[in-house]
C-alpha positions as a printed Julia matrix, in Angstrom:
571×3 Matrix{Float64}:
  -98.04  -29.26  -212.29
  -94.33  -29.85  -211.79
  -92.93  -28.14  -208.68
  -89.52  -26.86  -207.71
  -88.56  -27.04  -204.03
  -85.59  -25.03  -202.75
  -84.32  -25.69  -199.24
  -82.9   -23.22  -196.69
  -82.99  -20.11  -198.89
  -81.34  -17.27  -196.97
  -83.37  -14.13  -196.25
  -81.56  -11.2   -194.56
  -83.33   -9.16  -191.88
  -82.77   -5.46  -191.28
  -80.43   -6.17  -188.35
  -78.27   -8.55  -190.41
  -79.66  -11.8   -188.96
  -80.24  -14.49  -191.61
  -83.54  -16.38  -191.56
  -84.01  -19.42  -193.8
  -87.0   -20.64  -195.74
  -88.02  -23.5   -198.0
  -89.57  -22.39  -201.27
  -92.31  -24.36  -203.01
  -93.01  -22.97  -206.47
  -94.19  -23.9   -209.93
  -91.3   -25.06  -212.09
  -91.7   -22.46  -214.83
  -90.41  -19.05  -215.85
  -93.56  -17.14  -214.9
  -93.95  -14.68  -212.09
  -96.41  -15.77  -209.4
  -97.87  -14.28  -206.21
  -96.03  -15.28  -203.05
  -97.48  -16.72  -199.84
  -95.43  -16.3   -196.66
  -95.8   -18.85  -193.87
  -93.62  -18.19  -190.77
  -93.32  -20.92  -188.12
  -91.47  -21.58  -184.83
  -92.03  -25.35  -185.18
  -89.35  -26.21  -187.76
  -90.49  -26.1   -191.35
  -89.71  -29.77  -191.98
  -92.69  -30.74  -189.8
  -95.39  -28.87  -191.71
  -96.98  -31.79  -193.52
  -97.19  -33.79  -190.3
  -98.75  -30.91  -188.35
 -101.25  -29.27  -190.69
 -101.71  -31.4   -193.8
 -104.68  -29.36  -195.02
 -102.42  -26.31  -195.24
  -99.67  -28.09  -197.15
  -97.51  -25.76  -199.26
  -97.69  -28.27  -202.1
 -101.38  -27.58  -202.65
 -100.81  -23.82  -202.79
  -97.84  -24.19  -205.13
  -99.93  -26.36  -207.47
 -102.5   -23.56  -207.5
  -99.92  -21.16  -208.9
  -98.3   -19.65  -205.81
  -94.77  -19.52  -204.46
  -94.83  -20.57  -200.81
  -92.1   -19.08  -198.62
  -92.11  -21.35  -195.57
  -89.74  -19.81  -193.02
  -88.33  -20.76  -189.63
  -88.72  -17.72  -187.39
  -85.7   -16.21  -185.68
  -83.84  -18.64  -183.42
  -85.73  -21.76  -184.58
  -85.08  -24.51  -187.11
  -82.36  -23.47  -189.53
  -82.72  -19.72  -188.96
  -80.06  -17.73  -187.15
  -80.55  -15.47  -184.15
  -81.96  -16.09  -180.69
  -85.49  -17.26  -180.03
  -87.41  -14.97  -177.68
  -90.76  -15.6   -176.0
  -91.58  -11.9   -176.33
  -89.91  -11.0   -179.61
  -92.17   -8.89  -181.8
  -92.35  -10.81  -185.08
  -93.58   -7.76  -187.0
  -90.28   -6.48  -188.37
  -89.06   -9.93  -189.45
  -92.4   -10.56  -191.12
  -92.27   -7.2   -192.88
  -88.74   -7.86  -194.16
  -89.65  -11.36  -195.37
  -92.73  -10.12  -197.23
  -90.82   -7.31  -198.92
  -87.95   -9.69  -199.78
  -90.38  -12.09  -201.46
  -92.05   -9.31  -203.44
  -88.87   -8.39  -205.36
  -87.68  -11.9   -206.2
  -87.58  -12.84  -209.92
  -90.31  -15.47  -209.43
  -92.77  -13.04  -207.76
  -95.19  -10.64  -209.44
  -95.05   -8.26  -206.46
  -98.24   -9.54  -204.82
  -97.83  -11.2   -201.42
 -100.24  -12.9   -199.01
  -99.78  -14.77  -195.74
 -101.51  -17.72  -194.1
 -101.36  -20.09  -191.11
 -102.75  -21.17  -187.76
 -102.01  -20.17  -184.14
  -98.44  -18.88  -183.83
  -98.28  -18.75  -187.63
 -101.3   -16.42  -187.42
  -99.61  -14.27  -184.8
  -96.63  -13.74  -187.11
  -99.02  -12.61  -189.86
 -100.97  -10.16  -187.74
  -97.9    -8.48  -186.26
  -96.45   -8.06  -189.74
  -99.73   -6.8   -191.23
  -99.93   -4.1   -188.53
  -96.55   -2.82  -189.85
  -98.15   -2.28  -193.3
  -95.63   -3.83  -195.69
  -96.39   -2.24  -199.07
  -96.59   -5.5   -201.03
  -98.84   -7.38  -198.58
 -102.31   -7.63  -200.14
 -104.22  -10.12  -197.96
 -103.83  -12.38  -194.93
 -105.36  -15.66  -193.71
 -104.76  -15.95  -189.93
 -106.61  -18.79  -188.19
 -107.37  -19.29  -184.48
 -105.47  -16.33  -183.07
 -106.49  -13.23  -181.15
 -104.97   -9.76  -181.0
 -106.1    -8.64  -177.57
 -104.23   -9.73  -174.43
 -105.91  -12.74  -172.88
 -106.44  -13.89  -169.3
 -106.42  -10.31  -168.06
 -107.15  -10.05  -164.4
 -104.25  -12.09  -163.12
 -104.59  -15.39  -164.91
 -101.83  -17.49  -166.35
 -102.66  -20.49  -168.52
  -99.96  -22.52  -166.78
 -100.46  -25.83  -168.55
 -100.56  -24.18  -171.96
  -97.44  -22.11  -171.35
  -95.43  -24.91  -169.78
  -96.44  -27.41  -172.46
  -95.51  -24.99  -175.23
  -92.22  -23.93  -173.68
  -91.16  -27.52  -173.09
  -92.07  -28.47  -176.67
  -89.83  -25.65  -177.82
  -87.09  -26.98  -175.52
  -87.16  -30.34  -177.31
  -86.56  -28.54  -180.58
  -84.0   -26.18  -179.08
  -81.81  -29.14  -178.07
  -80.72  -29.49  -181.68
  -79.41  -25.92  -181.64
  -76.97  -26.49  -178.75
  -73.61  -26.98  -180.52
  -71.61  -28.44  -177.62
  -72.35  -32.16  -177.34
  -71.71  -32.3   -173.6
  -74.0   -29.35  -172.86
  -76.64  -30.75  -175.22
  -76.67  -34.12  -173.42
  -76.82  -32.37  -170.05
  -79.78  -30.27  -171.25
  -81.55  -33.36  -172.59
  -81.14  -35.19  -169.28
  -82.42  -32.19  -167.31
  -85.41  -31.85  -169.63
  -86.37  -35.51  -169.21
  -85.94  -35.29  -165.46
  -88.14  -32.22  -165.06
  -90.95  -33.41  -167.32
  -91.65  -36.81  -165.76
  -94.6   -35.62  -163.7
  -96.1   -32.41  -165.01
  -99.09  -32.53  -162.65
  -96.68  -32.28  -159.72
  -94.91  -29.45  -161.53
  -98.13  -27.48  -161.85
  -98.89  -27.97  -158.14
  -95.56  -26.42  -157.16
  -95.63  -23.16  -155.24
  -94.64  -20.49  -155.76
  -95.37  -20.88  -159.45
  -92.33  -18.86  -160.48
  -90.16  -21.66  -159.04
  -91.8   -24.49  -160.98
  -88.86  -26.89  -161.55
  -89.58  -27.27  -165.26
  -89.12  -23.53  -165.63
  -85.68  -23.67  -163.97
  -84.1   -24.98  -167.16
  -83.14  -21.5   -168.36
  -79.34  -22.09  -168.13
  -79.86  -24.46  -171.07
  -82.93  -22.8   -172.62
  -82.48  -19.01  -172.22
  -85.99  -18.02  -173.37
  -87.38  -19.65  -170.2
  -85.71  -17.0   -168.06
  -87.55  -14.35  -170.04
  -90.81  -16.2   -169.39
  -90.1   -16.52  -165.64
  -89.41  -12.82  -165.28
  -91.95  -11.26  -167.64
  -94.83  -13.71  -167.26
  -94.58  -16.06  -164.27
  -92.79  -13.43  -162.23
  -95.02  -10.54  -163.28
  -92.16   -8.1   -163.73
  -94.53   -5.14  -163.53
  -96.26   -5.52  -160.15
  -98.79   -2.81  -161.0
 -100.37   -4.83  -163.82
 -102.02   -8.27  -163.62
 -100.66  -10.99  -165.86
 -101.72  -11.18  -169.48
 -100.89  -13.62  -172.24
 -100.02  -12.1   -175.6
  -99.42   -8.55  -176.74
 -102.02   -6.27  -178.29
 -101.96   -5.78  -182.05
 -103.71   -2.72  -183.45
 -105.87   -4.1   -186.26
 -107.08   -0.63  -187.21
 -103.63   -0.18  -188.8
 -104.02   -3.24  -191.04
 -104.65   -2.37  -194.7
 -105.26   -5.9   -196.01
 -108.49   -7.94  -195.9
 -108.37  -11.13  -193.86
 -109.83  -14.63  -194.09
 -110.13  -16.07  -190.59
 -111.23  -19.42  -189.17
 -112.45  -19.69  -185.58
 -112.82  -22.81  -183.42
 -115.69  -22.65  -180.94
 -113.74  -24.95  -178.6
 -110.48  -23.07  -178.95
 -109.82  -21.71  -175.45
 -106.22  -21.05  -176.48
 -107.24  -18.08  -178.64
 -110.37  -17.23  -176.62
 -112.45  -16.82  -179.77
 -109.87  -14.3   -180.94
 -110.81  -14.47  -184.63
 -114.31  -13.23  -183.76
 -112.84  -10.25  -181.92
 -110.52   -9.65  -184.86
 -113.43   -9.84  -187.31
 -115.41   -7.27  -185.35
 -112.45   -4.88  -185.26
 -111.61   -5.29  -188.95
 -115.2    -4.91  -190.18
 -116.42   -2.15  -187.86
 -113.39   -0.15  -186.69
 -110.84   -0.39  -189.51
 -110.89    2.75  -191.72
 -109.96    0.85  -194.91
 -113.0     0.02  -197.07
 -111.38   -3.03  -198.7
 -110.61   -4.41  -195.24
 -114.12   -3.81  -193.93
 -115.88   -5.28  -196.96
 -113.35   -7.97  -197.89
 -112.75   -9.65  -194.53
 -114.33  -13.09  -194.07
 -114.91  -15.33  -191.03
 -115.63  -19.07  -190.79
 -116.82  -20.31  -187.38
 -116.78  -24.07  -186.81
 -116.93  -26.66  -183.97
 -113.18  -27.13  -183.65
 -110.58  -26.8   -180.92
 -107.03  -25.52  -181.18
 -105.4   -28.9   -181.69
 -108.07  -30.82  -183.65
 -108.21  -28.14  -186.3
 -110.81  -28.79  -189.02
 -111.75  -32.23  -187.65
 -115.43  -33.17  -187.52
 -114.74  -35.51  -184.57
 -114.34  -33.53  -181.37
 -114.12  -35.9   -178.43
 -117.46  -37.6   -177.88
 -119.26  -35.67  -180.61
 -119.12  -35.86  -184.38
 -120.27  -32.83  -186.33
 -121.41  -33.87  -189.82
 -120.09  -31.62  -192.56
 -117.49  -29.9   -190.37
 -114.44  -31.82  -191.65
 -111.89  -29.57  -193.31
 -111.68  -31.7   -196.43
 -115.47  -31.73  -196.74
 -115.83  -27.96  -196.5
 -112.71  -27.45  -198.63
 -110.53  -25.35  -196.34
 -107.54  -25.14  -198.67
 -109.67  -24.51  -201.76
 -111.46  -21.73  -199.86
 -108.15  -20.1   -198.95
 -106.97  -20.42  -202.55
 -110.14  -18.75  -203.85
 -109.55  -15.92  -201.37
 -105.98  -15.53  -202.58
 -107.02  -15.83  -206.24
 -109.27  -12.82  -205.84
 -106.88  -10.57  -203.92
 -103.54  -11.67  -205.42
 -104.47  -12.68  -208.97
 -107.46  -10.44  -209.57
 -109.7   -13.37  -210.51
 -113.45  -13.42  -209.93
 -113.26  -16.51  -207.75
 -116.64  -16.11  -206.07
 -115.22  -15.11  -202.7
 -116.09  -11.49  -203.47
 -119.79  -12.45  -203.52
 -119.75  -14.47  -200.3
 -121.44  -13.34  -197.11
 -118.98  -12.1   -194.47
 -119.61  -15.03  -192.1
 -120.02  -18.76  -192.57
 -121.28  -20.33  -189.34
 -121.8   -23.89  -188.11
 -124.7   -24.37  -185.7
 -124.05  -27.33  -183.42
 -127.09  -29.42  -182.58
 -128.69  -28.55  -185.9
 -125.36  -29.56  -187.47
 -125.84  -27.1   -190.3
 -123.77  -24.43  -192.0
 -125.38  -21.08  -192.74
 -124.35  -17.6   -193.75
 -124.54  -14.49  -191.59
 -123.78  -10.81  -192.06
 -122.4    -9.62  -188.71
 -121.29  -10.65  -185.23
 -123.12  -10.68  -182.89
 -126.14  -11.45  -185.04
 -128.46   -8.45  -185.32
 -131.53  -10.53  -184.42
 -130.04  -11.74  -181.11
 -132.27  -11.57  -178.06
 -130.09  -11.59  -174.95
 -131.99  -13.69  -172.45
 -131.47  -14.0   -168.69
 -131.51  -17.41  -167.03
 -131.59  -16.8   -163.27
 -129.72  -18.96  -160.77
 -131.76  -20.28  -157.86
 -131.71  -22.99  -155.2
 -132.63  -23.67  -151.59
 -128.96  -23.34  -150.68
 -127.88  -26.79  -151.84
 -126.74  -26.47  -155.45
 -123.59  -28.48  -154.72
 -123.04  -31.39  -157.17
 -125.34  -32.45  -159.97
 -127.57  -34.07  -157.35
 -128.28  -30.72  -155.69
 -131.22  -28.36  -156.09
 -129.63  -25.7   -158.34
 -131.93  -24.38  -161.07
 -131.79  -22.09  -164.08
 -135.05  -20.25  -164.67
 -136.42  -17.49  -166.87
 -138.13  -16.05  -163.78
 -136.41  -13.72  -161.32
 -136.21  -14.88  -157.69
 -139.47  -14.1   -155.88
 -138.01  -14.45  -152.42
 -134.68  -14.14  -150.66
 -133.22  -17.59  -151.14
 -130.36  -19.01  -149.14
 -126.99  -18.52  -150.82
 -124.99  -21.47  -152.14
 -121.53  -22.06  -150.72
 -118.56  -24.39  -151.07
 -115.01  -24.77  -149.78
 -112.36  -23.96  -152.36
 -109.05  -25.63  -151.51
 -106.18  -24.74  -153.88
 -104.45  -27.98  -152.85
 -107.42  -29.92  -154.24
 -108.47  -27.91  -157.31
 -111.22  -28.9   -159.73
 -109.51  -30.59  -162.69
 -109.68  -29.02  -166.13
 -109.37  -32.44  -167.81
 -107.67  -30.64  -170.69
 -104.24  -31.92  -171.74
 -101.69  -29.34  -172.75
 -103.67  -26.42  -171.4
 -105.9   -25.97  -174.46
 -109.52  -26.96  -174.26
 -109.63  -30.72  -174.46
 -112.11  -32.78  -176.44
 -115.84  -32.51  -175.83
 -116.49  -34.84  -172.93
 -118.92  -35.82  -170.19
 -118.41  -33.71  -167.05
 -120.7   -35.65  -164.7
 -117.67  -36.94  -162.77
 -116.57  -33.36  -162.06
 -120.11  -32.53  -160.98
 -119.87  -35.1   -158.19
 -117.57  -32.7   -156.31
 -119.09  -30.63  -153.51
 -117.04  -27.62  -154.58
 -118.93  -27.48  -157.89
 -122.31  -25.73  -157.95
 -124.67  -27.03  -160.63
 -127.67  -25.12  -162.03
 -129.91  -26.69  -164.7
 -133.05  -25.78  -166.61
 -136.0   -28.15  -166.68
 -136.0   -30.52  -169.63
 -136.58  -28.34  -172.69
 -140.0   -28.66  -174.31
 -138.75  -26.95  -177.46
 -135.32  -26.23  -178.87
 -133.36  -23.07  -178.04
 -130.66  -21.76  -180.36
 -127.89  -19.55  -178.99
 -125.28  -17.85  -181.17
 -122.85  -15.25  -179.89
 -121.18  -14.15  -176.65
 -122.09  -15.95  -173.42
 -121.54  -14.48  -169.98
 -122.54  -14.96  -166.37
 -123.14  -12.23  -163.8
 -122.62  -13.55  -160.28
 -123.32  -11.95  -156.93
 -120.5   -13.4   -154.83
 -118.82  -13.12  -151.47
 -115.91  -14.96  -149.91
 -114.07  -15.55  -146.66
 -110.88  -14.67  -148.58
 -109.61  -11.25  -149.73
 -109.29  -12.66  -153.24
 -110.53  -15.79  -155.02
 -111.67  -16.98  -158.45
 -114.98  -17.94  -160.04
 -115.11  -20.3   -163.01
 -118.23  -20.97  -165.09
 -118.91  -23.69  -167.66
 -121.95  -23.97  -169.96
 -123.05  -27.54  -170.75
 -125.56  -29.4   -172.89
 -127.22  -32.16  -170.86
 -128.36  -34.96  -173.15
 -131.43  -37.17  -172.51
 -129.05  -39.97  -171.45
 -127.66  -37.71  -168.72
 -124.32  -36.87  -170.32
 -123.24  -33.3   -169.53
 -121.11  -32.1   -172.47
 -119.05  -28.92  -172.28
 -119.95  -26.01  -174.57
 -117.99  -22.93  -173.47
 -116.45  -21.53  -170.31
 -114.71  -18.63  -168.61
 -113.05  -17.49  -165.4
 -112.66  -14.27  -163.44
 -110.39  -13.2   -160.6
 -112.37  -11.3   -157.97
 -109.7    -8.71  -157.12
 -109.59   -7.51  -160.75
 -113.05   -8.4   -162.17
 -111.84   -8.11  -165.79
 -110.01   -4.83  -165.2
 -106.41   -3.86  -164.49
 -107.4    -2.24  -161.19
 -107.0    -4.2   -157.99
 -109.73   -4.2   -155.34
 -109.51   -6.88  -152.68
 -112.71   -8.26  -151.18
 -113.79   -6.92  -147.8
 -115.22   -9.28  -145.15
 -118.92   -9.78  -145.78
 -118.85   -7.8   -149.05
 -121.16   -8.98  -151.83
 -119.65   -8.1   -155.19
 -121.0    -8.5   -158.72
 -118.58  -10.29  -161.04
 -118.88  -10.76  -164.79
 -117.56  -14.01  -166.24
 -116.84  -13.79  -169.95
 -117.49  -17.29  -171.27
 -116.61  -16.66  -174.9
 -118.73  -17.27  -177.99
 -120.69  -20.3   -179.1
 -123.17  -21.48  -181.71
 -125.46  -24.31  -180.61
 -129.06  -25.42  -180.7
 -130.14  -27.05  -177.43
 -132.59  -29.66  -178.65
 -135.97  -30.6   -177.22
 -135.47  -33.09  -174.4
 -132.08  -31.61  -173.42
 -131.22  -29.31  -170.5
 -129.06  -26.19  -170.31
 -126.61  -26.35  -167.4
 -124.21  -23.96  -165.7
 -121.36  -25.08  -163.42
 -119.86  -22.59  -160.98
 -116.67  -23.29  -159.03
 -113.34  -21.62  -158.25
 -110.72  -23.54  -160.22
 -110.06  -25.22  -163.53
 -106.61  -26.66  -163.07
 -104.07  -26.84  -164.59
 -105.65  -24.92  -167.46
 -105.59  -21.81  -165.27
 -103.32  -21.05  -162.35
 -104.84  -21.44  -158.89
 -105.82  -18.48  -156.78
 -104.07  -18.89  -153.41
 -106.91  -16.95  -151.68
 -104.38  -14.76  -149.83
 -104.56  -11.53  -151.79
 -100.77  -11.67  -152.16
  -98.93  -11.2   -155.42
  -99.82  -14.06  -157.83
  -96.99  -16.19  -159.16
  -94.59  -15.47  -156.32
  -96.92  -16.23  -153.38
  -95.69  -19.18  -151.29
  -98.73  -19.13  -148.98
 -102.01  -20.98  -149.65
 -105.34  -20.75  -147.81
 -108.75  -22.3   -148.24
 -111.74  -20.08  -148.94
 -115.46  -20.46  -148.37
 -117.08  -18.95  -151.44
 -120.71  -17.92  -151.84
 -123.05  -17.36  -154.78
 -126.08  -15.23  -153.9
 -129.43  -15.24  -155.71
 -131.94  -12.92  -154.09
 -134.12  -10.06  -155.26
 -131.37   -7.63  -154.2
 -128.42   -9.71  -155.39
 -129.32  -11.47  -158.62
 -127.05  -14.05  -160.28
 -127.79  -14.9   -163.89
 -126.55  -16.59  -167.03
 -127.01  -14.4   -170.12
 -127.47  -16.3   -173.38
 -127.64  -14.87  -176.92
 -130.89  -16.49  -178.05
 -131.73  -16.52  -181.76
 -135.5   -16.32  -182.3
 -137.24  -18.91  -184.41
 -137.68  -17.81  -188.0
C-alpha cells in the first residue's frame, strides 16, 4: 500500500496553543479510522525507540496515524510541564482528528509509558469520538506512596528531557551555556544521588535553563505539601473511561509497578460500562520497561516472548479492526488475559486477576538470629515458628546503601544477586531445595514484624529464584517506609516498638522448578532506585541530617514475619 506522510501538521488546542503532528495515512481518497499517538520524546525518534509500534505498519493496515509532539516538546508550541494534565490536549487532538476529511469519525489511541499516560488522561475526559485505547506499561494510581521518590528514574528522565530541550532554546549563547552546565552536572550521577539534602541535588539546579526542573524541585523533591508523603504520578479515574482497552504489562517493569494489572482490575470489575468490562484485554509478559517485548531479559531468555513472535502489532491491529472498523477480527472471542508463565516458559489464557484458583500460601521467616548474608541461617518454611527465636538485625547506613544495580531507575535486567547477598546488611531467607515445582501467579507481599533504633526507617524485600548452580535471580520486589506503612498517615516508631509492616512486592508469574529454591532478601535500601531514608524522622527530601539505624526483623509465635505467595494448585 502506498502511503502519504505529512510533516508538522498544525493542531490548535482550546487555549490557542498549536501542537504539531506527523500524519501517516494511506494515499487514497477513502475515509479511515484515526490512531492518535502523543509523545514527549520528539516524533522523529519513534522508529528508533519502539520499532514494533511503527506508524507505518498501522497506516498499511488502513489507519491514519496522528503522531504528535506533546505541548512544549519537539515542534509543538507551548511550555513543557512535569505536572501538566495531558487530558485536555489529548481530548482536543482526538476530536480534531475525528472531523478531518480523511477520517471516518472513529478514533483510537496507542503507545507505551508516557504515551500511555497521555491516552489514559484523555480517555478519562470522554472525548465523544474515542472508541478504544491501547495503553502499555502504565499505571493510574499514584506510586511510591509512603514517602518514596524514585530518584534515579526521575533524574534520568528529567535530564533526558533537558538534552531535547536544548534545541528549543533560541538564543545561541544561552543554549551553549545550558549545554555546558548539563554536561558538567551529569558527569557523575552516583555522586549526584548521594547528595543531601536531595532537593539540592546539583543536577536539579539547572532550572534557570530548564524551567520544568523548578516545578519538579518544588512539587516532588521539595514535597510542597508537607502533610502528604511524596507520590509519583497523578490518579486517573478509570471508572469514567467509556472505551475498552488493550494493555500489555511487563512483570519486570518497576517503573509502572504492574500498573496495567491494576488498570485491568478497575476496568473489568469497577467500570459501569459493559463494553469496557467485557472488551478490555490484558497481556502479561516477562518484560521490563526498557526492553519492551524482548525475549532476552538480562541473563534469562524466555522462549516465545519476543514481540515479533507473539505479533504485538498484529494483535493491536486486530483489536482496532474490531472496535474501529467493526470487523470480526477474532479479538472479540479471546479470553480477557493472555499470560506468560516463567519457568514453564508457556503462554496460557486466563479469565481474571488474581486467578480465582489462587491459594495464598504463607512462607514463614525463621533463623537462629544470623540470617545476614547468603551464608547465614535464614530459612523460609511452611511451618509457623514453634519457639521464640532470636530476632535478626543489621546496621543500615544511608551513606553505604545497598545498590539497586538498576541503571536509569527502572528495574534493570534479570541478574545474579549473590554479590549483594554478601553484605551483612542484607538478610537472606531461603526454602530447602524444592522437591517438586511450585507455580505462583499474582500479587506477592511480605508481612514483617520489625523494630528499629531509629524513629523512621525503610524495609525493602526482593523475591528470587535460586538456580541449582547457585545463581540468585531477581523476580519481584517492593519497599515500605515505616512511618507511613503504605498509608498517608505518619506514625513514627517508638523506642522498642515492634510494628507490623506490609511490603507490596507487585505481581509475578513464575514456576519455581524442582531443584530450585525460593529466596527472600530483606534490607533497608535499594539505591539509587529509591531515595534513602535518613533514619531521622525529619521531613524527607529536605533533611540534611543522616543517622545509622539498627533494624530488626522478628519471627516468634507472637510476632510472625512471613512471605505470602499466590500459589496456583496443580491441575
